[in-house]
N, C-alpha and C positions, 0 to 999 in steps of 0.2 A: 879679235875681230879680224875678218877677212878684208884683203885688200878691195874687194869689190864692194862690200859695204862702206868702207872707210871712203872710196872714190864717190860712190851714190851721194852719202851725205853731205859730201864737200860742195858736189854740183849743185845738191837743191838748195843748200844755204846760198850759194853764188846764184842761184836763179831768183831767189825770193829777194835777194840784196838788188838786184836789177829794177826791181819796183816796177815790173811791165805788166802786173795784173795776171799772174799764172792762174788761169782757169783750173781749179781744183774739184771734181765731182766726188760725191761720198758714195762708199761701197756699203753694203750691208751684208754681205757673205762673200765667197770667194767667186762664184759664178758671175756675180754684179762687179768685182774687181777685174775678172778677166774681161767682161766687156766693156768697160772703162778703158781698160790697157789696148784692146784691139781697136777702140775706137780712135787712140793715138794720143790722148791724153798724158801729160808729163809727170802727173801725180795724182794721188787720190787719198781720200780722207775717210778713215773707217769711224762711221757715226753711231753714237750711241743711241741716239734717238731711232736710228734705223735698223740697229740690231735689237732693240728692245720692241719695236713695232713689229718685225719680220718674225723674229724668232720666239717672242713672248706673247705677241696679240695685244701688246699693251702700250698705254701712253708713255711718253717720256717724263717719267716722273721719279726715277732715279731707281729703278727696280734691277737693274743689272749691276754687277759687282766686278771688282778685278780680275777674278779667274774667268769670268765671262769673256771679258773683253781681250784679255791677254790670249785666250785659245781662238780666238775670232782673227785677233791679229798674226797668230801663228798660222793659221790656214791661209789667211790671204798672203802672207809673205812666202809661203809655199807656191802659191798659185801666181804671182807676178812679181817682176823686177822693180817697179815703180817705187819711189819715196812714198812712204806711208805716214801720214799724219793721224795719228790716234787720238780720239776722244776719250780724257781719261777724267770727265766730269770734275769733281770737287778734288780728284787725287784720293777719293775712298777712305777719308779720314782728316787727321791733324797732319802737321808737316811730318813727323814720324812716317805716318802710313803715305805721305807722298812720295818719300824717300825711297820706299819699298815698291811703290808703283812705278817710278821712272826706272829702277834697277829690272823690274819684271818686264815691262813694256820693251824696254831697251834690248833685253835677251831674246824676247819673242819676236822681233824684225821690226820694232817701230824705228821711225828716223826721226820723228818729232811728235811730242803728246803736247794737246791743249789741256790747259788745267783753268778752272773758272771760280769766282769768288763768290758762288751761292752758299748760302746755308745749305746743309746736307739733312734730307736728302733735296736734290736738286729739281728743277722745273726746266722744261723746255725754254730756251731764251727768247719764245715769241708767245710765251703764255703768260697770263695776268697772276699775280699774287707773288712775285718772287720776292725773297730776301737776300741781302748781301752779308757776308762777315765783314768785321772790322779790316780796315786796310792795313793794318799793323800785322793782322793775322794771317793775310794773304801774302803779304810780303816775307813772312816767314816760312810760307809754304813754298813760296819760287826759291828762296836761298837753299832751302832744302832739295829741291829738284836741280837746282843748277849744280850744287854738291855732290850729288849721287848718280850723274851722268858719267859714264866711263868716257865718252867721246865727245870732246869739245863741240863738233860739228852734229849731235844730237841736240836738235833745237826745242827750247821751250817756249810753247804760244801762251801768252797771258790774256785770258779773257775776262772782262768786267760787264757783269751784267747792272752796274749801278745806274745806268740812263734811265731803265724804269724804275727805280727806288729812289734814287737821288737827283736824278736830272742830269743833262748832258754835260754840264761843268763840272759836276762831282766825278763823273766818270773819265774825263780829260785829266784831273787831277790824279786819279788812282793810276790811269794807265801811266803817268809820268814815273810816279811810285815804282811800278811794276818793271819799267825799263832802267831803271837806277838798280833794280834788285836783280839784274842779269837776264830778264826776259829777253828772247832773240827776235820775236812777233808779238804783236800788240793787236788784240781781238776788241771792240768795242761792240759789243752786241746790242741788236734792236734799236740803231739809230733809226730815227723816224722822217727825217727830212732831207731834201736833196741838199738844203745849205750846210746842214752838220756833215753829209758826206764829203761836200767839196772842201770843207776846213779841215777834216782830219790828217790827210796826208802833210800838211805844211805844219802841223802841231809837233812833230815827233821826228827824231833822227831814226829811230827804230822803224822797220818795215811793219805795215800792218796788213791785216785780213780783215775782208768786208765778207759778211756772210748773207747771201741771198737766200731766204727760205720764200718759196715761191706761195703766195698767198699770205705771208707774213707782215711783219711791220716795217721792214726795210723796203724802200723803193729801189728799183733796179735801173741801171743804165748800160749801155753796151761796153763789151770789155775793154773796147779801144777809149772810151772816155775814162774808165777805172785807170787804166794805163797812163793816160796823160796826166790825171790827177796825182797818180805816183802811189799807186796801192800796190803790195807786194802780192797779195793772193786774193782771187776772187773765188769764195766757196759757195758751191751750191751742193749743200750738205745731203738733201734729199730728193733730188730731181730724178735720181735714177729709180729711188723708191716710189715715188709719186707716178712716174710713168709704168713701172712693173705693175701696180695694181689697178691702174686703168687698163692695161693689156690683158690682164686676168679677168677683170670684170667684163670687159667686151667678149672674148673668147667665150668665157662661161654664160654669159647670157646668149650668145648665140647657140651654144651646144643646149642649153635648158629650152629655147623657146622652138629650134630647129629638131632637137633630136639628134643632131650628129657634126661633127666638125670635119670639113675637108681641108687640105693643104692649101689654106686662104693666105697669102702673104700680107694682108692687111690684119689678120688676126694671130698668125702662128709664123715662127722662124721655122724653114724646112728642118726635118730629121737631122740631115746632113749638116747642116749649120750648127745645130746644137753639138752633134760629136765633133766639129772644128773647135768650138770654143772651148770644149773640156778637154782638147789635146789627144782625141783618140786615135788619130793616125799614128803619134809617137808610141802609143802604147801598143799598137799593131806591129809596130816593129821592133819594140822591144820583146816583145812575147815571142817572135821569130828568133830573135837573136839568143834569147835566154832559154830558147826550148831544147827540151831534154833530146838527147840523140837515140838511136835505134838499136844501140849497141848493148 
């Protein structure tokens, strides 16, 4: 492990421990990760739902596997220097599979992974009809994850979907068990009321992540209020995806209806801006530097 990686992970852990509601958008590919980094965010989340939607054109129902999410992680790690939280769904199997998942994603460049307690194949946390495994089985998975990591600052985000299945109090009970098992960050998914949101940070010593799905079940507050409450992370996992889809729909509707597209800044980023985001000037310089001589 490089010193850069070690320093990045240590700093990321320290930022979450401050519980100042670190804003973390989700990326679904390397270009969206570059846009997030360019906008000045301090970390990003590789969203399984986003990868599934954008790469397969399918809903978030457990259609992607470890190899696919590891490949996306590797590509995004090459594209940006930000800390990466990777959505590892259920760990892609039992505790032994979780061990393999942690080792694979840590090598691929992740700085943290999220594991959830749904029955496999999982569903989006804001879909109906979810089911969860037993608390003891999830605790075993978390023990496997903690034991598998090479770097102690590689963080395990433990998510429970028990709110929708067994209720809020049951989800709290599970989260306490997950913290005891060594989870670094707790994630109680699909909390549905402001009262529940405001209760959560006072219930745990372990930092918490709150997931805001625009149009989903969890109500939102300004970042400052989440910070005052003491949340470690405020996740907007698919805001970039939803805005990208809207942008495509607007531009393509204009093209269909008018038969052409001009360089309209309300519909398209300029050609040169696209080249800047993919770092073309760097490759122009390198092309000159490595060009063959005339001898």
